VOPAGU-2260 file (C-alpha; in pm, 1 decimal, decimal comma):
REM VOPAGU-2260
SITE   aa  ch    i         X         Y         Z
SITE  MET   A    0   -2048,7    3433,5   -3308,7
SITE  THR   A    1   -2336,7    3203,8   -3069,0
SITE  ALA   A    2   -2405,3    2984,8   -3416,3
SITE  GLN   A    3   -1993,9    2946,7   -3452,3
SITE  LEU   A    4   -1970,8    2834,2   -3072,8
SITE  SER   A    5   -2189,4    2543,5   -3046,0
SITE  LYS   A    6   -2073,4    2388,6   -3302,2
SITE  LYS   A    7   -1732,0    2327,8   -3086,5
SITE  SER   A    8   -1736,2    2070,6   -2858,6
SITE  GLU   A    9   -1724,3    2276,4   -2547,5
SITE  ALA   A   10   -2087,7    2122,2   -2333,8
SITE  TRP   A   11   -2138,4    2459,3   -2238,6
SITE  SER   A   12   -2016,9    2657,8   -2551,9
SITE  ALA   A   13   -2379,4    2818,1   -2623,7
SITE  ARG   A   14   -2315,7    3012,1   -2275,7
SITE  PHE   A   15   -1978,5    3204,2   -2358,9
SITE  SER   A   16   -1953,7    3505,5   -2644,5
SITE  GLU   A   17   -1533,7    3400,5   -2696,6
SITE  PRO   A   18   -1341,4    3092,4   -2724,5
SITE  VAL   A   19   -1193,1    2924,9   -2433,8
SITE  SER   A   20    -762,7    3029,5   -2509,6
SITE  ASP   A   21    -499,1    2734,4   -2600,2
SITE  LEU   A   22    -305,6    2818,5   -2327,1
SITE  VAL   A   23    -636,5    2760,6   -2023,6
SITE  LYS   A   24    -772,6    2477,8   -2236,2
SITE  ARG   A   25    -353,8    2308,2   -2184,3
SITE  TYR   A   26    -422,6    2449,3   -1844,8
SITE  THR   A   27    -715,2    2315,4   -1701,5
SITE  ALA   A   28    -778,0    1983,3   -1924,0
SITE  SER   A   29    -672,9    1676,9   -1783,0
SITE  VAL   A   30    -765,1    1440,3   -2025,5
SITE  PHE   A   31    -377,0    1347,5   -2097,7
SITE  PHE   A   32    -390,5    1152,5   -1749,2
SITE  ASP   A   33    -800,2    1086,2   -1645,8
SITE  LYS   A   34    -737,5     863,4   -1960,9
SITE  ARG   A   35    -726,1     589,4   -1759,1
SITE  LEU   A   36   -1040,6     626,6   -1621,6
SITE  ALA   A   37   -1205,2     572,6   -1924,2
SITE  LEU   A   38   -1292,5     164,2   -1900,4
SITE  PHE   A   39   -1463,9     308,6   -1502,9
SITE  ASP   A   40   -1673,9     561,6   -1741,2
SITE  ILE   A   41   -1784,2     318,4   -1999,3
SITE  GLN   A   42   -1903,5      71,6   -1669,2
SITE  GLY   A   43   -2052,1     325,3   -1487,1
SITE  SER   A   44   -2230,3     537,8   -1776,0
SITE  LEU   A   45   -2406,6     115,2   -1946,3
SITE  ALA   A   46   -2522,0     135,2   -1531,2
SITE  HIS   A   47   -2645,0     468,4   -1529,0
SITE  ALA   A   48   -2762,4     366,7   -1909,6
SITE  GLU   A   49   -2932,4      30,0   -1757,9
SITE  MET   A   50   -3125,8     209,6   -1522,3
SITE  LEU   A   51   -3234,1     543,9   -1738,4
SITE  ALA   A   52   -3434,6     286,3   -1940,0
SITE  ALA   A   53   -3563,7      52,2   -1646,2
SITE  GLN   A   54   -3731,2     349,8   -1495,5
SITE  GLY   A   55   -3810,1     476,4   -1871,3
SITE  ILE   A   56   -3631,1     778,3   -1871,6
SITE  ILE   A   57   -3472,5     646,0   -2193,6
SITE  SER   A   58   -3587,1     385,5   -2465,0
SITE  ALA   A   59   -3486,3     110,7   -2481,7
SITE  GLN   A   60   -3375,5     164,3   -2835,2
SITE  ASP   A   61   -3184,9     440,1   -2663,7
SITE  ARG   A   62   -2993,0     219,0   -2426,4
SITE  ALA   A   63   -2917,6     -62,4   -2721,1
SITE  ASP   A   64   -2759,3     224,9   -2917,1
SITE  ILE   A   65   -2527,0     327,4   -2582,4
SITE  GLU   A   66   -2441,9       3,7   -2558,0
SITE  ARG   A   67   -2382,2     -95,8   -2881,4
SITE  GLY   A   68   -2178,2     233,5   -2937,0
SITE  MET   A   69   -1990,7     169,5   -2586,8
SITE  ALA   A   70   -1878,4    -165,1   -2716,9
SITE  GLN   A   71   -1710,6      46,7   -3000,6
SITE  ILE   A   72   -1497,4     285,5   -2835,6
SITE  ARG   A   73   -1437,9     -17,5   -2553,2
SITE  SER   A   74   -1254,1    -185,8   -2827,6
SITE  GLU   A   75   -1108,7     110,3   -2962,6
SITE  ILE   A   76    -974,0     244,0   -2597,5
SITE  GLU   A   77    -829,3    -157,5   -2570,7
SITE  ALA   A   78    -641,5    -123,6   -2883,6
SITE  GLY   A   79    -449,7     184,8   -2849,9
SITE  GLN   A   80    -682,4     351,3   -3109,0
SITE  PHE   A   81    -912,4     600,3   -2970,0
SITE  GLU   A   82    -814,7     967,5   -2984,9
SITE  TRP   A   83    -813,0    1205,7   -2703,1
SITE  LEU   A   84    -880,5    1554,4   -2804,5
SITE  LEU   A   85    -745,9    1818,3   -2633,0
SITE  ASP   A   86    -993,9    2019,7   -2672,7
SITE  LEU   A   87   -1276,2    1808,0   -2512,3
SITE  GLU   A   88   -1041,5    1832,8   -2185,6
SITE  ASP   A   89   -1169,1    1525,6   -2034,2
SITE  VAL   A   90   -1194,6    1166,5   -2051,7
SITE  HIS   A   91   -1554,9    1237,8   -2018,8
SITE  LEU   A   92   -1644,5    1439,6   -2267,7
SITE  ASN   A   93   -1403,6    1279,3   -2516,3
SITE  ILE   A   94   -1574,7     969,2   -2463,3
SITE  GLU   A   95   -1960,6    1078,8   -2469,0
SITE  LYS   A   96   -1892,2    1283,8   -2813,8
SITE  ARG   A   97   -1719,7    1011,8   -2975,7
SITE  LEU   A   98   -2088,7     810,0   -2850,3
SITE  THR   A   99   -2248,2    1068,0   -3002,2
SITE  GLU   A  100   -2082,5    1040,5   -3347,2
SITE  LEU   A  101   -2147,4     670,5   -3375,6
SITE  VAL   A  102   -2486,7     618,9   -3239,6
SITE  GLY   A  103   -2601,3     976,2   -3267,1
SITE  ASP   A  104   -2898,7    1121,8   -3020,0
SITE  ALA   A  105   -2878,7     832,0   -2775,6
SITE  GLY   A  106   -2517,2     976,6   -2705,7
SITE  LYS   A  107   -2667,2    1305,9   -2633,2
SITE  ARG   A  108   -2971,5    1133,2   -2377,6
SITE  LEU   A  109   -2711,9     919,7   -2176,7
SITE  HIS   A  110   -2610,9    1233,9   -1934,9
SITE  THR   A  111   -3014,8    1280,9   -1855,4
SITE  GLY   A  112   -3042,4    1266,5   -1423,5
SITE  ARG   A  113   -2679,5    1251,2   -1366,1
SITE  SER   A  114   -2367,0    1569,8   -1400,6
SITE  ARG   A  115   -1977,6    1564,0   -1439,8
SITE  ASN   A  116   -1929,7    1641,9   -1102,0
SITE  ASP   A  117   -2121,0    1304,1    -968,6
SITE  GLN   A  118   -1962,4    1086,7   -1302,2
SITE  VAL   A  119   -1612,2    1179,6   -1230,2
SITE  ALA   A  120   -1657,5    1086,3    -879,0
SITE  THR   A  121   -1833,5     734,6    -965,2
SITE  ASP   A  122   -1523,8     729,1   -1157,5
SITE  ILE   A  123   -1232,1     772,9    -933,1
SITE  ARG   A  124   -1429,8     550,1    -714,3
SITE  LEU   A  125   -1465,4     253,3    -914,7
SITE  TYR   A  126   -1106,7     315,3   -1023,0
SITE  MET   A  127   -1010,0     310,1    -677,6
SITE  ARG   A  128   -1199,9      -7,2    -555,3
SITE  ALA   A  129   -1010,8    -203,6    -849,8
SITE  ALA   A  130    -637,2     -62,4    -724,5
SITE  ILE   A  131    -710,2    -139,3    -343,6
SITE  ASP   A  132    -846,1    -448,0    -497,4
SITE  ASP   A  133    -513,0    -507,2    -661,2
SITE  ILE   A  134    -237,5    -373,8    -339,1
SITE  LEU   A  135    -458,1    -613,7    -136,0
SITE  ALA   A  136    -318,4    -920,7    -402,1
SITE  LEU   A  137     -43,3    -818,0    -388,0
SITE  LEU   A  138     -16,4    -805,7       1,4
SITE  LYS   A  139     -91,9   -1142,1      26,4
SITE  GLY   A  140     194,8   -1182,9    -258,2
SITE  LEU   A  141     424,3   -1064,8     -48,5
SITE  ARG   A  142     322,2   -1140,3     289,2
SITE  GLY   A  143     348,9   -1513,3     148,1
SITE  ALA   A  144     647,6   -1464,1      -0,1
SITE  LEU   A  145     825,3   -1334,4     315,9
SITE  THR   A  146     650,7   -1680,8     521,3
SITE  ASP   A  147     832,7   -1854,1     282,4
SITE  LEU   A  148    1189,2   -1707,2     367,5
SITE  ALA   A  149    1123,2   -1761,8     750,7
SITE  GLU   A  150     950,8   -2056,4     715,9
SITE  GLN   A  151    1387,6   -2169,8     558,9
SITE  HIS   A  152    1502,9   -2020,7     840,9
SITE  ALA   A  153    1310,8   -2058,6    1209,5
SITE  ASP   A  154    1592,0   -2164,3    1352,3
SITE  THR   A  155    1873,2   -1902,7    1226,0
SITE  ILE   A  156    1971,7   -1737,8    1462,0
SITE  MET   A  157    2034,2   -1342,8    1383,1
SITE  PRO   A  158    2117,4   -1065,1    1692,7
SITE  GLY   A  159    1781,2    -916,6    1800,7
SITE  PHE   A  160    1877,2    -485,2    1814,1
SITE  THR   A  161    1756,1    -238,4    2060,7
SITE  HIS   A  162    1939,4      95,7    2009,3
SITE  LEU   A  163    2090,9     -53,1    1703,5
SITE  GLN   A  164    2283,9    -186,7    1992,5
SITE  VAL   A  165    2299,0    -559,8    2048,2
SITE  ALA   A  166    2016,6    -672,6    2227,4
SITE  GLN   A  167    1862,2   -1017,7    2240,9
SITE  PRO   A  168    1877,1   -1337,2    2018,4
SITE  VAL   A  169    1585,8   -1349,7    1778,9
SITE  THR   A  170    1586,7   -1582,4    1480,0
SITE  PHE   A  171    1597,3   -1505,1    1118,8
SITE  GLY   A  172    1260,6   -1633,6    1083,5
SITE  HIS   A  173    1055,5   -1417,4    1405,2
SITE  HIS   A  174    1229,8   -1081,7    1228,6
SITE  LEU   A  175    1065,1   -1174,4     895,4
SITE  LEU   A  176     705,3   -1261,2    1073,1
SITE  ALA   A  177     743,6    -866,1    1204,2
SITE  TYR   A  178     691,9    -750,9     864,4
SITE  VAL   A  179     452,3    -988,5     757,0
SITE  GLU   A  180     250,7    -875,1    1085,5
SITE  MET   A  181     270,4    -541,1     974,3
SITE  PHE   A  182     157,4    -599,1     603,3
SITE  GLY   A  183     -86,0    -780,0     741,8
SITE  ARG   A  184    -175,2    -406,6     944,9
SITE  ASP   A  185    -209,8    -317,3     590,8
SITE  ALA   A  186    -425,6    -554,6     433,0
SITE  GLU   A  187    -694,9    -426,8     713,2
SITE  ARG   A  188    -622,7     -48,1     642,0
SITE  MET   A  189    -665,6     -98,6     274,5
SITE  ALA   A  190    -977,9    -329,5     305,7
SITE  ASP   A  191   -1149,6    -118,3     618,2
SITE  THR   A  192   -1106,2     197,2     332,4
SITE  ARG   A  193   -1251,2     -29,1      41,1
SITE  ARG   A  194   -1580,6       3,1     194,9
SITE  ARG   A  195   -1562,9     402,0     258,8
SITE  VAL   A  196   -1457,6     380,9    -154,5
SITE  ASN   A  197   -1744,2     164,3    -230,3
SITE  ARG   A  198   -2081,0     386,9    -249,0
SITE  LEU   A  199   -2209,3     509,9    -547,6
SITE  PRO   A  200   -2216,4     933,7    -579,8
SITE  LEU   A  201   -2342,8     877,9    -922,6
SITE  GLY   A  202   -2763,7    1050,2    -897,8
SITE  ALA   A  203   -2623,2    1366,3    -695,2
SITE  ALA   A  204   -2570,9    1513,9   -1003,9
SITE  ALA   A  205   -2363,5    1899,1   -1001,1
SITE  LEU   A  206   -2474,7    1866,3    -633,6
SITE  ALA   A  207   -2809,9    1909,6    -552,3
SITE  GLY   A  208   -3005,0    1558,8    -697,8
SITE  THR   A  209   -3250,6    1498,0   -1037,2
SITE  THR   A  210   -3526,6    1607,0   -1122,9
SITE  PHE   A  211   -3612,8    1275,9   -1292,2
SITE  PRO   A  212   -3770,4    1019,8   -1106,4
SITE  ILE   A  213   -3404,2     778,6   -1083,7
SITE  ASP   A  214   -3311,6     508,9    -997,8
SITE  ARG   A  215   -2963,7     526,3    -733,0
SITE  LEU   A  216   -2970,0     191,1    -554,3
SITE  ARG   A  217   -3048,6     -18,8    -889,5
SITE  VAL   A  218   -2705,6     176,5   -1064,9
SITE  ALA   A  219   -2582,6     106,6    -741,7
SITE  LYS   A  220   -2616,2    -284,4    -728,7
SITE  THR   A  221   -2535,8    -307,6   -1117,3
SITE  LEU   A  222   -2165,7    -148,0   -1010,3
SITE  GLY   A  223   -2121,0    -353,2    -721,8
SITE  PHE   A  224   -2129,4     -90,5    -451,8
SITE  GLU   A  225   -2278,0    -140,9    -100,9
SITE  ASP   A  226   -2402,2     159,9     -38,6
SITE  VAL   A  227   -2533,0     528,9    -163,5
SITE  SER   A  228   -2352,1     829,4     -93,0
SITE  HIS   A  229   -2699,2     981,5     105,0
SITE  ASN   A  230   -2576,2    1377,8      23,3
SITE  SER   A  231   -2577,3    1490,2    -281,9
SITE  LEU   A  232   -2386,7    1779,0    -159,1
SITE  ASP   A  233   -2114,8    1525,3      30,7
SITE  ALA   A  234   -2170,5    1288,9    -256,7
SITE  VAL   A  235   -1991,5    1540,6    -499,3
SITE  SER   A  236   -1726,7    1733,1    -332,4
SITE  ASP   A  237   -1594,7    1437,2     -63,3
SITE  ARG   A  238   -1270,1    1327,9    -172,4
SITE  ASP   A  239   -1240,6    1169,1     204,8
SITE  PHE   A  240   -1193,7     812,4      55,2
SITE  ALA   A  241    -858,1     927,3    -199,4
SITE  ILE   A  242    -677,7    1128,2     151,6
SITE  GLU   A  243    -782,3     744,7     373,1
SITE  PHE   A  244    -651,6     563,1      59,3
SITE  THR   A  245    -321,2     760,1      36,8
SITE  ALA   A  246    -303,7     784,7     435,9
SITE  ALA   A  247    -299,4     383,4     423,0
SITE  ALA   A  248    -109,9     396,3     140,7
SITE  SER   A  249     159,1     666,2     336,4
SITE  VAL   A  250     135,2     366,3     670,3
SITE  LEU   A  251     237,8      91,4     400,4
SITE  MET   A  252     511,9     281,2     238,3
SITE  MET   A  253     693,4     327,1     583,6
SITE  HIS   A  254     629,7     -22,5     652,8
SITE  ILE   A  255     827,3     -42,0     330,1
SITE  SER   A  256    1061,3     157,8     391,5
SITE  ARG   A  257    1162,4     -12,5     726,4
SITE  MET   A  258    1244,3    -300,6     564,6
SITE  SER   A  259    1424,8    -119,0     249,0
SITE  GLU   A  260    1669,7      76,7     567,5
SITE  GLU   A  261    1714,3    -314,1     692,9
SITE  LEU   A  262    1789,6    -454,0     387,2
SITE  VAL   A  263    2072,8    -211,9     261,1
SITE  THR   A  264    2235,9    -258,9     638,2
SITE  TRP   A  265    2236,7    -618,0     599,1
SITE  MET   A  266    2372,7    -650,1     240,6
SITE  SER   A  267    2631,5    -446,0     331,0
SITE  PRO   A  268    2988,5    -562,1     361,3
SITE  ARG   A  269    3057,5    -492,4     748,4
SITE  VAL   A  270    2737,9    -674,2     852,7
SITE  GLY   A  271    2723,8    -938,1     597,9
SITE  PHE   A  272    2355,1   -1067,4     664,5
SITE  ILE   A  273    2183,2   -1155,8     372,6
SITE  ASP   A  274    2251,6   -1113,8     -52,2
SITE  ILE   A  275    2012,4    -921,1    -273,0
SITE  ALA   A  276    2024,3   -1149,1    -628,8
SITE  ASP   A  277    2168,4    -929,1    -889,9
SITE  ARG   A  278    1862,7    -828,1   -1030,3
SITE  PHE   A  279    1713,8    -599,0    -743,8
SITE  CYS   A  280    2088,6    -411,1    -751,8
SITE  THR   A  281    2308,3    -201,7    -962,6
SITE  GLY   A  282    2668,7    -155,2   -1035,9
SITE  SER   A  283    2959,1     216,2    -999,7
SITE  SER   A  284    3001,3     380,1   -1309,3
SITE  ILE   A  285    3385,9     454,8   -1156,9
SITE  MET   A  286    3374,7     177,9    -920,8
SITE  PRO   A  287    3381,7    -216,1   -1045,8
SITE  GLN   A  288    3337,4    -390,1    -709,4
SITE  LYS   A  289    2980,2    -227,6    -621,2
SITE  LYS   A  290    2670,0    -381,3    -578,6
SITE  ASN   A  291    2464,0    -170,7    -501,0
SITE  PRO   A  292    2106,7    -217,1    -357,1
SITE  ASP   A  293    1973,9      34,7    -524,6
SITE  VAL   A  294    1588,4    -183,6    -534,5
SITE  PRO   A  295    1573,8    -114,8    -132,8
SITE  GLU   A  296    1671,1     249,2    -166,3
SITE  LEU   A  297    1441,5     406,4    -396,4
SITE  ALA   A  298    1186,3     195,1    -192,6
SITE  ARG   A  299    1286,0     474,4     100,9
SITE  GLY   A  300    1262,0     831,7    -116,0
SITE  LYS   A  301     962,1     676,2    -335,3
SITE  THR   A  302     821,4     644,3       7,2
SITE  GLY   A  303     886,2    1029,1      83,3
SITE  ARG   A  304     704,3    1065,6    -277,5
SITE  VAL   A  305     364,3     881,7    -116,1
SITE  TYR   A  306     415,7    1105,5     191,0
SITE  GLY   A  307     370,5    1437,4     -18,1
SITE  HIS   A  308      66,4    1318,3    -225,7
SITE  LEU   A  309     -99,2    1232,9      94,5
SITE  MET   A  310      15,0    1656,1     221,4
SITE  GLY   A  311     -86,1    1770,2    -120,8
SITE  LEU   A  312    -455,6    1600,0     -83,4
SITE  LEU   A  313    -501,9    1755,8     277,2
SITE  THR   A  314    -427,6    2075,1     218,8
SITE  LEU   A  315    -582,8    2032,8    -176,6
SITE  MET   A  316    -981,2    1979,4      35,4
SITE  LYS   A  317    -872,9    2172,5     356,3
SITE  GLY   A  318   -1057,2    2480,7     191,4
SITE  GLN   A  319   -1331,8    2391,8     -23,4
SITE  PRO   A  320   -1670,7    2554,7      45,9
SITE  LEU   A  321   -1910,9    2258,3     -90,6
SITE  ALA   A  322   -2024,5    2135,0    -333,0
SITE  TYR   A  323   -1766,0    2039,5    -581,0
SITE  ASN   A  324   -1487,1    2294,8    -692,8
SITE  LYS   A  325   -1205,6    2248,9    -953,1
SITE  ASP   A  326    -994,0    2222,7    -731,8
SITE  ASN   A  327   -1086,2    1838,8    -694,2
SITE  GLN   A  328    -947,5    1857,3   -1082,0
SITE  GLU   A  329    -618,4    1805,3    -937,8
SITE  ASP   A  330    -649,3    1503,4    -694,8
SITE  LYS   A  331    -580,2    1272,0    -976,0
SITE  GLU   A  332    -233,9    1303,6   -1072,1
SITE  PRO   A  333     -93,2    1239,0    -640,9
SITE  LEU   A  334    -369,8     990,0    -635,4
SITE  PHE   A  335    -245,8     754,9    -963,8
SITE  ASP   A  336     111,2     800,8    -886,3
SITE  THR   A  337     -10,2     664,9    -559,9
SITE  VAL   A  338    -169,3     410,7    -691,1
SITE  ASP   A  339     152,9     329,2    -956,0
SITE  THR   A  340     401,4     348,0    -641,6
SITE  VAL   A  341     237,1      88,4    -416,1
SITE  LEU   A  342     181,4    -133,0    -681,5
SITE  ASP   A  343     503,2    -143,6    -874,9
SITE  THR   A  344     702,6    -191,9    -507,9
SITE  LEU   A  345     447,4    -493,3    -389,7
SITE  ARG   A  346     535,9    -663,3    -715,7
SITE  ILE   A  347     926,1    -610,2    -739,5
SITE  PHE   A  348     896,2    -680,3    -362,6
SITE  THR   A  349     745,8   -1024,1    -356,3
SITE  ASP   A  350     965,2   -1089,1    -624,6
SITE  MET   A  351    1318,6    -982,3    -412,5
SITE  ALA   A  352    1190,9   -1112,3    -120,2
SITE  ALA   A  353    1193,3   -1410,7    -303,1
SITE  GLY   A  354    1608,8   -1349,9    -403,0
SITE  ILE   A  355    1732,8   -1339,5    -136,8
SITE  THR   A  356    1999,7   -1510,0       5,7
SITE  VAL   A  357    2082,1   -1577,6     401,5
SITE  LYS   A  358    2478,2   -1532,5     548,8
SITE  ALA   A  359    2415,3   -1777,7     858,6
SITE  GLU   A  360    2701,8   -1787,1     975,7
SITE  ASN   A  361    2749,6   -1451,8    1016,7
SITE  MET   A  362    2446,8   -1379,7    1155,9
SITE  ARG   A  363    2515,1   -1620,0    1409,8
SITE  ALA   A  364    2881,4   -1466,1    1457,0
SITE  ALA   A  365    2716,7   -1144,3    1528,9
SITE  ALA   A  366    2485,9   -1248,5    1804,8
SITE  LEU   A  367    2807,7   -1319,3    1982,0
SITE  GLN   A  368    2860,0   -1010,0    2001,6
SITE  GLY   A  369    2776,6    -778,5    2311,1
SITE  TYR   A  370    2647,3   -1054,5    2550,5
SITE  ALA   A  371    2294,5   -1103,7    2379,8
SITE  THR   A  372    2280,2   -1387,0    2641,8
SITE  ALA   A  373    2283,7   -1138,6    2934,3
SITE  THR   A  374    1913,1   -1071,1    3004,7
SITE  ASP   A  375    1889,2   -1474,2    2980,9
SITE  LEU   A  376    2151,5   -1518,3    3297,8
SITE  ALA   A  377    1902,8   -1226,8    3477,2
SITE  ASP   A  378    1636,5   -1437,8    3450,2
SITE  TYR   A  379    1770,2   -1755,7    3518,7
SITE  LEU   A  380    1859,9   -1593,1    3894,6
SITE  VAL   A  381    1557,8   -1474,3    3916,5
SITE  LYS   A  382    1414,4   -1846,2    3856,4
SITE  LYS   A  383    1683,3   -1927,6    4169,1
SITE  GLY   A  384    1492,7   -1697,6    4373,0
SITE  LEU   A  385    1699,2   -1340,0    4306,9
SITE  PRO   A  386    1478,3   -1005,1    4290,9
SITE  PHE   A  387    1449,4    -956,9    3971,9
SITE  ARG   A  388    1672,5    -649,1    4053,2
SITE  ASP   A  389    1954,9    -807,1    4234,7
SITE  ALA   A  390    1982,7    -980,2    3933,7
SITE  HIS   A  391    2013,0    -734,9    3764,8
SITE  GLU   A  392    2325,4    -569,6    3922,8
SITE  ALA   A  393    2494,4    -946,2    4010,8
SITE  VAL   A  394    2475,6   -1019,3    3553,0
SITE  ALA   A  395    2592,3    -613,6    3544,5
SITE  HIS   A  396    2885,8    -706,7    3732,1
SITE  ALA   A  397    2962,9   -1001,6    3525,0
SITE  VAL   A  398    2922,7    -841,6    3189,4
SITE  ARG   A  399    3184,5    -579,1    3340,4
SITE  ALA   A  400    3414,8    -861,5    3380,7
SITE  CYS   A  401    3350,6   -1035,1    3012,6
SITE  ASP   A  402    3443,7    -719,7    2848,9
SITE  ASP   A  403    3723,1    -647,1    3092,4
SITE  ALA   A  404    3883,8    -992,5    2981,3
SITE  GLY   A  405    3733,7    -976,0    2633,2
SITE  CYS   A  406    3530,4   -1258,4    2659,9
SITE  ASP   A  407    3144,3   -1395,6    2664,6
SITE  LEU   A  408    2932,3   -1481,2    2935,7
SITE  SER   A  409    2945,3   -1820,4    2858,3
SITE  GLU   A  410    3300,3   -1860,5    2761,3
SITE  MET   A  411    3315,5   -1735,3    3172,5
SITE  ALA   A  412    3478,0   -2052,9    3427,2
SITE  LEU   A  413    3176,5   -2148,1    3678,2
SITE  GLU   A  414    3419,1   -2020,0    3920,1
SITE  ARG   A  415    3441,4   -1709,4    3795,8
SITE  LEU   A  416    3084,8   -1668,7    3746,0
SITE  ARG   A  417    3002,6   -1734,5    4088,5
SITE  GLU   A  418    3198,9   -1474,3    4225,3
SITE  PHE   A  419    2869,6   -1253,5    4098,4
SITE  SER   A  420    2602,5   -1481,7    4255,8
SITE  PRO   A  421    2646,5   -1795,9    4446,2
SITE  LEU   A  422    2299,1   -1929,5    4250,9
SITE  ILE   A  423    2477,4   -1951,2    3949,5
SITE  GLU   A  424    2523,8   -2367,9    3926,4
SITE  GLN   A  425    2667,3   -2573,5    3665,2
SITE  ASP   A  426    2299,1   -2548,9    3453,1
SITE  VAL   A  427    2384,5   -2213,2    3335,8
SITE  PHE   A  428    2585,9   -2247,0    3058,6
SITE  ALA   A  429    2243,6   -2427,9    2911,9
SITE  VAL   A  430    2062,7   -2100,2    2929,2
SITE  LEU   A  431    2403,0   -1883,6    2822,7
SITE  THR   A  432    2452,1   -2070,1    2458,0
SITE  LEU   A  433    2191,3   -1862,5    2113,1
SITE  GLU   A  434    1989,7   -2154,0    2087,9
SITE  GLY   A  435    1860,7   -2175,5    2499,1
SITE  SER   A  436    1809,4   -1841,0    2472,1
SITE  VAL   A  437    1494,9   -1828,9    2195,8
SITE  ALA   A  438    1421,3   -2203,8    2238,7
SITE  ALA   A  439    1306,5   -2042,4    2600,0
SITE  ARG   A  440    1089,9   -1795,5    2487,3
SITE  ASP   A  441     855,2   -2074,4    2365,3
SITE  HIS   A  442     528,2   -1853,5    2386,8
SITE  VAL   A  443     268,4   -1706,7    2186,1
SITE  GLY   A  444     483,8   -1407,3    2015,7
SITE  GLY   A  445     800,1   -1504,3    2123,5
SITE  THR   A  446    1097,9   -1646,0    1872,0
SITE  ALA   A  447    1144,3   -1936,7    1939,9
SITE  PRO   A  448    1153,4   -2182,8    1682,6
SITE  ASN   A  449     837,7   -2377,6    1774,9
SITE  GLN   A  450     653,3   -2030,1    1816,2
SITE  VAL   A  451     802,9   -1919,6    1470,5
SITE  ARG   A  452     609,9   -2228,6    1340,3
SITE  LYS   A  453     327,3   -2195,7    1512,2
SITE  ALA   A  454     330,5   -1856,3    1351,2
SITE  ILE   A  455     366,4   -1888,1    1023,7
SITE  GLU   A  456      46,9   -2202,2    1046,8
SITE  ARG   A  457    -160,7   -1940,9    1139,5
SITE  VAL   A  458     -30,8   -1651,7     871,8
SITE  ARG   A  459     -84,1   -1903,6     596,1
SITE  ALA   A  460    -419,4   -1992,7     741,5
SITE  GLN   A  461    -507,7   -1653,2     731,1
SITE  LEU   A  462    -369,2   -1631,9     325,4
SITE  ALA   A  463    -547,1   -1895,2     238,4
SITE  GLU   A  464    -888,9   -1746,8     346,3
């Protein structure tokens, strides 16, 4: 039995007296989802082989053979010709087996001084680093698309809301820049997460390090890592970086979901602020008039999916003792799905933002509802010398009178307005216009068109960095 098992592909088969059952193979295998790490596995292996040769642990010929074999494996994977075998359990053993077929003993020597524990931890970090770089690039694209739309509508007036009630006039450009700020913070979080992702665990081996004279800093430099993990137990068992990434992704998707909610509301015929291009919408199987904003609706749903992955990863790690445990195999699918969801969402939202049609007249008409310039009238009275609380009371009475008369503050006669305060004069009507209201908020962070354009300049400078 021992002789028979020694021919099997499992790296540990000589230790066991019976083969793994087919059910257990399927239950424990990860190759059909972790094969996306293949090119990162090759990248890490080549850096490891280069270090082993430099340290005299393997020969220069072994290194050359390993590089030749890996080049062929890379070609086979990229061409879709690589045969992935369930019996070999994961991406790492599949590649090692194929390498040994191609170059013989040199392939068997590659695993000197490392374990699958530090190998997979390295591959995941290489993958995560690349994924974050892609997300950062897409966030820049989305912020650029929203900034372009904001520039087109720096003067377009819409109602600003609190409690979903008309509050004060703002410009649509200013409103869009709020999301530009949110996605800017998302980029900061992702960049900060990348710093902690970018630490090399390779060299920790199974959990205690290795007896071979390895040079971890050399491998780190070759792979572009900023530092190495400084404790071997932590290096192989740490998944903080995956949790941190998924937390940052959850916040990002929360921002996407907030914007989605507004897009859906704005597109409703009852509101009619915008239209979304047809390519992002679908119809109804029974109601021929329908145009449904499926993309933002689905993005709201996918936000919950990413939240679930965050909770899954936190739960996965909460009871694990040091060091590596098989539980950690379950980190990959939620992590991969989070990456895919975020990347796909950012790509489609960037395209969708460029296809939004703004219905400016509807926005303006809505801003005239709900006495949106009432605060401006109160500020006007304060500037005339009335204490704010008294001004607030006077304007509240004026609003109630307008409500009874069915008119806006700007439509009330001067004589009627003066009944609420003798400080009101003819110049009040400039204050009560929508344009006057937004223009008066001319400070950093304000909604004045002048400030919107300055904010756009600042964002464009950031995006150019």
